C-alpha positions as CSV (number, residue, x, y, z in Angstrom):
1,M,5.4,-4.0,-26.5
2,K,5.6,-7.8,-27.2
3,L,8.8,-7.1,-29.2
4,A,10.5,-5.3,-26.1
5,S,9.3,-8.2,-24.0
6,A,11.1,-10.9,-26.4
7,E,14.2,-8.7,-26.7
8,A,14.5,-8.1,-22.6
9,I,14.0,-11.8,-22.2
10,E,16.7,-12.6,-24.9
11,K,19.3,-10.5,-23.1
12,H,18.4,-12.0,-19.7
13,R,18.9,-15.5,-21.6
14,K,22.6,-14.2,-23.0
15,L,23.4,-13.0,-19.5
16,G,22.9,-15.9,-17.9
17,K,20.4,-14.5,-15.7
18,S,16.7,-16.2,-15.0
19,I,13.4,-15.1,-15.4
20,S,9.9,-15.3,-13.6
21,I,6.9,-16.0,-15.6
22,W,3.2,-16.8,-15.1
23,Q,2.3,-20.1,-16.2
24,D,-0.9,-22.0,-15.5
25,G,-1.8,-19.9,-12.5
26,Q,1.6,-20.3,-11.1
27,I,4.8,-18.2,-10.9
28,I,7.6,-20.2,-12.5
29,T,11.4,-19.3,-12.5
30,L,13.3,-20.4,-15.6
31,T,17.1,-20.5,-15.6
32,A,19.1,-18.8,-18.7
33,E,19.4,-22.4,-20.0
34,Q,15.9,-23.0,-19.8
35,I,14.9,-19.8,-21.8
36,P,14.6,-20.8,-25.6
37,P,16.6,-18.3,-27.6
38,Y,14.7,-15.6,-29.8
39,D,15.1,-16.0,-33.5
40,P,13.7,-12.8,-35.0
41,E,13.4,-14.7,-38.7
42,K,10.9,-17.3,-37.2
43,S,9.1,-15.1,-34.9
44,Q,5.9,-14.0,-35.7
45,I,6.0,-10.8,-33.6
46,Q,6.0,-7.7,-35.7
47,E,7.4,-4.4,-35.5
48,T,5.1,-1.5,-35.4
Protein backbone atom coordinates (compact mmCIF):
# COMPACT_ATOMS: atom_id res chain seq x y z
CA MET A 1 0.00 0.00 0.00
CA LYS A 2 2.84 2.41 0.82
CA LEU A 3 4.47 1.78 -2.56
CA ALA A 4 1.20 2.46 -4.38
CA SER A 5 0.78 5.70 -2.42
CA ALA A 6 4.34 6.79 -3.21
CA GLU A 7 3.79 6.07 -6.91
CA ALA A 8 0.49 7.97 -6.96
CA ILE A 9 2.09 10.99 -5.27
CA GLU A 10 4.98 10.88 -7.75
CA LYS A 11 2.52 10.76 -10.64
CA HIS A 12 0.79 13.88 -9.29
CA ARG A 13 4.17 15.63 -8.97
CA LYS A 14 5.13 14.79 -12.55
CA LEU A 15 1.76 15.94 -13.89
CA GLY A 16 1.99 19.22 -11.99
CA LYS A 17 -1.00 18.41 -9.76
CA SER A 18 -1.29 19.36 -6.10
CA ILE A 19 -2.06 16.89 -3.32
CA SER A 20 -3.65 17.31 0.09
CA ILE A 21 -2.23 15.55 3.13
CA TRP A 22 -2.99 15.34 6.85
CA GLN A 23 -0.20 16.93 8.88
CA ASP A 24 -0.19 17.95 12.54
CA GLY A 25 -3.97 17.71 12.79
CA GLN A 26 -4.60 19.88 9.72
CA ILE A 27 -5.20 19.35 6.02
CA ILE A 28 -2.26 20.78 4.07
CA THR A 29 -2.22 21.22 0.28
CA LEU A 30 1.13 20.81 -1.43
CA THR A 31 1.75 22.11 -4.93
CA ALA A 32 3.63 19.89 -7.35
CA GLU A 33 6.74 21.99 -6.73
CA GLN A 34 6.52 21.29 -2.99
CA ILE A 35 6.28 17.50 -3.40
CA PRO A 36 9.72 15.91 -2.99
CA PRO A 37 10.68 13.59 -5.87
CA TYR A 38 10.36 9.86 -5.19
CA ASP A 39 13.67 8.02 -5.55
CA PRO A 40 13.13 4.24 -5.30
CA GLU A 41 16.84 3.67 -4.69
CA LYS A 42 16.79 5.85 -1.56
CA SER A 43 13.34 4.81 -0.40
CA GLN A 44 12.80 2.45 2.49
CA ILE A 45 9.46 1.33 1.01
CA GLN A 46 9.68 -2.31 -0.01
CA GLU A 47 7.60 -4.20 -2.53
CA THR A 48 5.82 -7.24 -1.19
